[in-house]
Structures are given as C-alpha cells and as structure tokens.
C-alpha positions in Angstrom: -4.2 -50.9 -33.9 -0.4 -49.8 -33.9 0.6 -46.3 -35.3 4.2 -44.8 -36.2 4.3 -40.6 -36.1 7.5 -39.0 -37.3 8.3 -35.5 -36.5 11.1 -33.7 -38.6 12.0 -30.8 -36.9 14.6 -28.0 -37.3 16.8 -29.1 -35.1 15.7 -33.0 -34.1 13.7 -35.8 -36.0 11.6 -37.8 -33.5 10.2 -41.1 -33.8 6.7 -42.5 -31.7 5.5 -45.7 -31.9 2.3 -46.4 -30.2 -1.0 -48.6 -30.1 -4.3 -46.9 -30.4 -7.3 -48.6 -28.3 -10.6 -47.1 -27.6 -9.5 -43.8 -28.8 -6.6 -43.4 -26.9 -2.8 -43.3 -27.3 -0.6 -46.1 -25.6 3.0 -45.4 -26.0 5.2 -48.3 -27.2 8.3 -46.9 -28.2 9.9 -43.6 -28.5 13.6 -42.1 -29.5 14.7 -38.9 -31.1 18.2 -37.7 -32.5 19.7 -34.3 -33.4 19.8 -34.0 -37.0 19.8 -30.1 -37.3 17.7 -30.0 -40.9 17.5 -26.3 -40.4 21.4 -25.4 -39.6 22.3 -22.3 -41.7 18.8 -22.3 -43.3 18.3 -18.6 -42.2 21.3 -17.3 -44.2 21.3 -19.6 -46.9 17.4 -19.8 -47.4 18.5 -23.5 -48.2 18.3 -27.2 -46.6 22.3 -28.2 -47.3 22.9 -31.4 -48.6 24.6 -32.5 -45.6 21.9 -31.8 -43.0 19.1 -33.5 -45.1 21.4 -36.2 -45.9 22.0 -36.7 -41.9 18.1 -36.5 -41.4 17.4 -39.2 -44.3 19.8 -41.5 -42.4 17.9 -41.2 -39.3 15.0 -41.8 -41.3 16.1 -45.6 -42.6 17.0 -46.1 -39.0 13.3 -45.1 -37.9 12.0 -47.4 -41.1 13.9 -50.2 -39.6 12.7 -49.8 -36.0 9.2 -49.3 -37.3 9.1 -52.5 -39.4 9.8 -54.7 -35.8 6.7 -53.5 -34.2 3.9 -54.3 -37.1 2.7 -50.8 -37.9 -0.2 -50.3 -39.4 0.1 -46.5 -40.5 3.0 -44.1 -40.5 1.9 -40.7 -40.1 4.8 -38.2 -40.8 5.0 -34.6 -40.4 8.1 -31.7 -41.4 7.8 -28.2 -39.6 9.5 -24.9 -39.6 12.8 -26.1 -41.4 10.7 -27.1 -44.4 8.7 -24.4 -44.2 11.2 -21.7 -45.1 13.6 -23.8 -47.4 13.1 -22.9 -50.9 14.3 -26.4 -51.6 11.8 -28.1 -49.4 10.6 -30.6 -52.2 14.0 -31.7 -52.6 14.2 -33.1 -49.2 10.0 -34.2 -49.3 11.0 -36.5 -52.5 14.1 -38.0 -50.8 11.8 -38.7 -47.5 9.2 -40.3 -49.8 11.6 -42.6 -51.7 11.9 -44.3 -48.4 8.2 -45.1 -48.6 7.1 -42.7 -45.8 4.3 -39.9 -46.6 5.1 -36.7 -45.4 3.3 -33.6 -44.8 4.6 -30.1 -44.0 2.6 -29.1 -41.3 1.2 -25.1 -40.8 2.6 -23.4 -37.6 -0.9 -22.7 -36.8 -1.6 -26.8 -37.0 1.4 -27.3 -35.0 0.5 -25.2 -32.6 -3.0 -26.2 -31.9 -2.3 -30.1 -32.0 -0.2 -29.5 -29.4 -2.3 -27.3 -27.2 -5.3 -29.4 -27.5 -3.2 -32.6 -26.9 -1.9 -31.0 -23.3 -5.4 -29.6 -22.3 -7.3 -32.7 -22.9 -4.3 -34.9 -21.0 -3.8 -32.3 -18.0 -7.7 -30.9 -18.0 -6.8 -27.8 -16.5 -10.0 -26.2 -14.5 -9.0 -22.6 -16.3 -6.7 -21.2 -18.6 -3.7 -22.7 -19.6 -1.1 -22.2 -22.1 1.4 -24.5 -24.2 4.9 -23.2 -24.9 7.0 -25.3 -27.8 10.2 -24.3 -28.1 11.7 -25.8 -31.0 14.6 -25.4 -33.3 13.2 -23.3 -35.5 9.7 -21.5 -34.3 8.3 -21.6 -31.0 4.7 -22.1 -31.0 2.5 -20.5 -28.0 -0.9 -21.1 -27.2 -3.5 -19.3 -24.7 -7.1 -20.7 -23.8 -9.2 -22.9 -22.1 -10.1 -26.4 -23.3 -13.4 -24.8 -24.8 -11.8 -22.3 -26.8 -8.2 -21.1 -28.1 -7.8 -17.2 -27.3 -4.9 -16.6 -28.8 -2.1 -18.7 -31.1 1.3 -17.3 -31.8 4.0 -18.6 -33.7 7.6 -16.7 -33.2 10.0 -16.9 -35.9 12.8 -18.2 -34.1 13.9 -21.3 -32.1 17.0 -22.4 -30.2 18.8 -23.0 -33.8 18.2 -19.6 -34.6 18.9 -18.2 -31.4 22.4 -19.8 -31.1 23.6 -19.0 -34.5 22.3 -15.2 -34.2 23.5 -14.3 -30.7 26.0 -16.9 -29.6 29.5 -16.2 -31.1 32.3 -16.6 -28.0 32.8 -20.2 -26.1 31.4 -19.7 -23.5 29.2 -17.0 -24.3 30.0 -13.3 -23.9 27.6 -11.5 -21.4 27.1 -9.3 -24.0 25.8 -11.8 -26.3 23.5 -13.2 -23.8 22.3 -9.9 -22.9 21.3 -9.4 -26.5 19.5 -12.4 -26.9 17.6 -12.0 -23.7 16.5 -8.4 -24.6 15.4 -10.1 -28.4 13.1 -12.8 -26.7 11.6 -10.6 -23.9 10.8 -8.1 -26.8 8.8 -10.9 -28.4 7.7 -12.1 -25.6 6.4 -8.8 -24.2 4.2 -8.4 -27.6 2.4 -12.0 -26.8 1.4 -10.7 -23.4 -0.2 -8.0 -24.8 -3.0 -10.6 -26.1 -3.4 -12.1 -22.7 -6.4 -11.3 -20.6 -5.4 -12.8 -17.3 -2.2 -13.7 -15.9 -3.3 -16.8 -14.0 -2.9 -19.5 -16.1 -0.8 -23.0 -15.8 1.8 -23.4 -18.3 2.5 -26.6 -20.2 6.6 -26.6 -21.4 7.5 -28.5 -24.0 10.7 -29.2 -25.9 14.3 -30.7 -25.5 15.4 -27.5 -24.0 12.6 -27.7 -20.8 12.9 -31.8 -20.5 16.6 -31.4 -20.6 16.5 -29.1 -17.6 14.7 -32.0 -15.8 17.4 -34.7 -16.8 20.4 -32.6 -15.5 18.5 -31.6 -12.3 17.6 -35.6 -11.5 20.9 -36.5 -13.0 19.6 -38.7 -15.1 22.3 -41.1 -17.0 19.2 -42.7 -19.0 16.4 -40.4 -19.9 13.4 -41.2 -18.5 10.0 -39.8 -19.5 7.9 -41.0 -17.1 9.8 -38.9 -14.2 10.0 -36.1 -16.6 6.2 -35.6 -17.6 4.4 -33.7 -15.6 7.5 -32.5 -13.5 7.1 -28.9 -12.2 10.0 -26.9 -13.1 11.0 -23.6 -10.5 12.2 -20.4 -12.0 14.8 -21.0 -9.8 16.1 -24.3 -11.2 15.9 -22.6 -14.9 18.1 -19.4 -13.5 20.8 -22.0 -11.7 21.4 -24.2 -14.8 21.4 -21.1 -17.2 23.8 -19.4 -15.3 25.7 -22.6 -14.7 26.3 -23.9 -17.9 26.3 -20.4 -19.4 29.8 -19.8 -17.7 31.0 -23.5 -19.4 32.9 -24.0 -22.6 31.1 -26.1 -25.0 33.3 -28.8 -24.5 32.5 -28.9 -20.8 29.0 -28.6 -21.5 29.2 -32.2 -23.4 30.3 -34.0 -20.1 26.9 -32.8 -18.0 25.3 -35.6 -16.8 21.7 -35.5 -18.3 22.5 -33.0 -21.5 22.5 -34.8 -24.5 25.9 -34.0 -26.5 24.0 -32.7 -29.5 22.2 -30.2 -27.4 24.9 -29.2 -25.6 25.3 -25.7 -27.9 21.9 -24.6 -28.2 20.6 -25.6 -24.6 21.9 -21.8 -23.9 19.5 -19.9 -25.9 17.1 -22.4 -24.5 17.4 -21.6 -21.3 17.5 -17.8 -21.8 14.2 -18.3 -23.9 12.3 -19.9 -20.4 14.1 -17.5 -18.2 12.8 -14.4 -19.5 9.4 -16.1 -20.3 8.9 -16.6 -16.6 10.2 -13.1 -15.9 8.0 -11.5 -18.6 5.0 -13.5 -17.4 5.6 -13.7 -13.8 5.7 -18.0 -13.4 7.4 -19.4 -10.1 7.1 -22.6 -12.1 6.2 -24.7 -15.5 5.0 -28.0 -16.1 6.9 -29.7 -18.3 5.1 -32.1 -20.7 6.5 -34.8 -22.9 2.9 -34.4 -25.0 4.5 -32.4 -28.0 3.8 -32.7 -31.7 4.8 -36.8 -32.0 2.1 -37.3 -29.4 -0.7 -35.0 -30.6 -0.6 -36.7 -34.1 -0.9 -39.6 -32.5 -4.5 -38.6 -30.5 -5.5 -36.7 -33.3 -5.5 -40.3 -35.3 -6.5 -41.9 -32.5 -9.8 -39.8 -31.9 -10.5 -39.7 -35.8 -10.4 -43.9 -35.5 -13.0 -43.8 -32.6 -15.2 -41.7 -34.8 -14.9 -44.3 -37.6 
C-alpha cells in the first residue's frame, strides 16, 4: 500500500510518499518547500492571502507528484500556524478544494507522534528526548520507550524568534543576547521537570538538518547522511558565530543552506546553542524522523493491526 503524508507547518510544507509493507514505512520520495504560512501571524492573528496562496500553490505541485506514484491514501495535517490563526478555516477550505482532506493536529498529538517514532526507530536503552524545532512552535518530549514523562509545546519557533528579536542585518549583538536569554528562560522551565539529565537527544527540524548539510558542504541534500549524524556543541557554536556575523545576502550563498532558510537559521542555531548549554549536552543526534515519517508510521501500525 502506498501512502502520501503532508505536513503543513508555519515555515515549510513537506511531502513524503512511502510504501507500507508489513507494518513498516519504506520511503519512496520526500520533498519540502519553505512557504512561510505563518509569516506575520503573531502580530496580525490571521494567515495572509499571500502566505495562503504560496502554500496552496505548493500543495498543487504535491498533488501532481502524488498522482505519479499510484498512492492509495493521503494523510495531511497542519500545525501551529493553523492552530493559532483566526481565519484557519479559510485556508483549510482551499486545501480541501484540492481534494486533500486535512486535520489540524493538537500540539500534544504532534509531539507524541514524533517522540514515539524516534524511540521506536533508534531504540534508546534509557531516557530520551525529542526536540522538534518548528517554525511556529517547539515540541519537547522526554521519557522512555515505555512512558512519556514530560511533554512541552513551547509557543515559539524560528519564524516567531526571527520576527520578534532580529531586526538588523547582520543581527546586532544585543539582539542575539536578548534572543538567547528568552530561549534560556523557557528551556530552564522545561529542565525543572527532568529527573535525569543523562538522556539521548534526537533533534528534528530544518535548522539542525541544515547544520549537517553545511558542515558536510552538501550541494545536494543527502538524507541518508543527515539521519543519525551526531552534531557536536562545538559545530553548532561554530556555525552560529559564523552565520550571525554575515549579512542575509552572504548567508544565502552558504553551501548546504537553503536560500529561503537563510534568515531563520540564526534563531534556530541560537536555540540549539542554548539547549546544549542548559541541558549540558556535548552532542545531539540529528533525526530525519519528523512529523511526516511519524504520521506514516502511525498509519503503518494501524494497517498492520487490521
């Protein structure tokens, strides 16, 4: 059976086409585009016409791709931007007009799916944490294969952090310090609920995968190299210092960094720098198993039981 999963986020829209065989997910095709559905949302409270149109155009492209793969089912979800927007129904109706049935996931559903997929795949022996840094929110889940002990959805992602704190090009030092302080305050609140800091961290999202792509100078993105890559705190710090000293135009020319991510990479790197400091981590394990794969795995397990 073939399945298409679509994740419509605040910053990007992604597609995974996979084959479901014996309860397992076999990826066939994966793509994504920066669509900025949530651009300006925190201030306006609504999804702009431009951001809706951008996202719908990409979904039309995805439909064309899906039609070539003989897909049996499409599962589409929307996350933080659509959860927050006062006019989300307007956007959802436009998506449904394309023949795509779509569901708004709660922050808890989103976080649990990503955690369960990663512990199922990596099979850690003890405690683990998934950190899914998105465009509009950040999901942090801590626990074991048997039990989730902490689930926190922070109401900020890279788009919000960029719009809220960074106004200079390149960013001013005082802007970066205020950004780091804000992230630190939020992560220290999360830390209070952690009983044992000796846990493995699986980092998900476009920021951390971009770090690998830049470090390995990938002119063409290679998910098989990115997935499972251990990124050290030193590497995160190095790219944070390097990129935050560049102008936006200079960052757009960095090999391995998607041009449309050149602005929000700075707050993303600031987040992971502070994360490593707060939780005393020397490295993070980069995971390709974000919401797309997690949705597919959920479908696979359901089909297996049937």
